[in-house]
PLY file of the C-alpha trace (Angstrom):
ply
format ascii 1.0
element vertex 82
property float x
property float y
property float z
element edge 81
property int vertex1
property int vertex2
end_header
11.27 -3.46 5.48
10.86 -2.35 9.10
7.56 -0.63 8.26
6.24 -3.82 6.68
7.22 -5.91 9.71
5.65 -3.38 12.10
2.50 -3.29 9.97
2.16 -7.09 10.01
2.79 -7.26 13.75
0.18 -4.60 14.47
-2.28 -6.31 12.13
-1.69 -9.58 14.00
-2.16 -7.85 17.34
-5.46 -6.34 16.16
-6.68 -9.73 14.97
-5.63 -11.39 18.26
-7.39 -8.68 20.28
-10.65 -9.17 18.36
-10.40 -12.97 18.69
-9.87 -12.72 22.44
-12.91 -10.46 22.73
-14.89 -13.37 21.24
-13.34 -15.65 23.91
-12.19 -18.27 21.43
-8.80 -19.96 21.30
-6.52 -19.88 18.25
-7.14 -23.47 17.21
-10.92 -23.22 17.31
-10.88 -19.85 15.58
-8.59 -21.10 12.80
-11.05 -23.95 12.15
-13.98 -21.51 12.18
-12.18 -19.23 9.71
-11.11 -22.21 7.57
-7.41 -21.36 7.88
-4.69 -23.78 8.92
-3.86 -23.51 12.63
-0.12 -22.98 12.09
-0.66 -20.39 9.38
-3.20 -18.57 11.54
-0.70 -18.49 14.43
1.90 -16.97 12.07
-0.66 -14.31 11.06
-1.34 -13.35 14.68
2.38 -13.06 15.37
2.91 -10.92 12.26
5.31 -13.44 10.76
3.64 -13.82 7.36
2.18 -11.54 4.74
-1.59 -11.97 4.93
-3.50 -12.53 1.71
-6.67 -10.58 1.07
-8.57 -13.87 1.05
-7.32 -14.82 4.52
-7.99 -11.33 5.82
-11.56 -11.58 4.50
-12.01 -15.01 6.13
-10.74 -13.66 9.45
-12.94 -10.57 9.23
-16.03 -12.63 8.46
-15.30 -15.15 11.22
-14.81 -12.33 13.72
-17.89 -10.52 12.39
-15.96 -7.24 12.15
-14.97 -4.93 9.32
-11.55 -5.45 7.75
-10.97 -1.76 8.52
-11.12 -2.55 12.23
-8.28 -5.03 11.81
-5.96 -2.85 9.73
-3.35 -0.74 11.51
-4.16 2.95 11.34
-0.79 4.60 11.86
0.85 3.59 8.56
0.83 5.39 5.24
0.75 3.21 2.16
3.76 5.05 0.73
5.85 4.35 3.84
4.69 0.74 3.82
5.69 0.20 0.18
8.94 2.14 0.32
9.98 0.99 3.79
0 1
1 2
2 3
3 4
4 5
5 6
6 7
7 8
8 9
9 10
10 11
11 12
12 13
13 14
14 15
15 16
16 17
17 18
18 19
19 20
20 21
21 22
22 23
23 24
24 25
25 26
26 27
27 28
28 29
29 30
30 31
31 32
32 33
33 34
34 35
35 36
36 37
37 38
38 39
39 40
40 41
41 42
42 43
43 44
44 45
45 46
46 47
47 48
48 49
49 50
50 51
51 52
52 53
53 54
54 55
55 56
56 57
57 58
58 59
59 60
60 61
61 62
62 63
63 64
64 65
65 66
66 67
67 68
68 69
69 70
70 71
71 72
72 73
73 74
74 75
75 76
76 77
77 78
78 79
79 80
80 81
């Protein structure tokens, strides 16, 4: 469970970092990505499991690859078993 929480928090941090590089606030970005503001805030804080659809919307709105958003220091086995 800890690995999953850490993964989601790092994912949220990566998303937040990319959003800030675009100099856009959470509310405006959530509208641009067509995601509810509250749900988007939960994503950035790593408090919810992100669907592939939402991750794709975020990636497209940020104009970056999904790979850039995904944490790199996690193995899928550890993530599933942890």
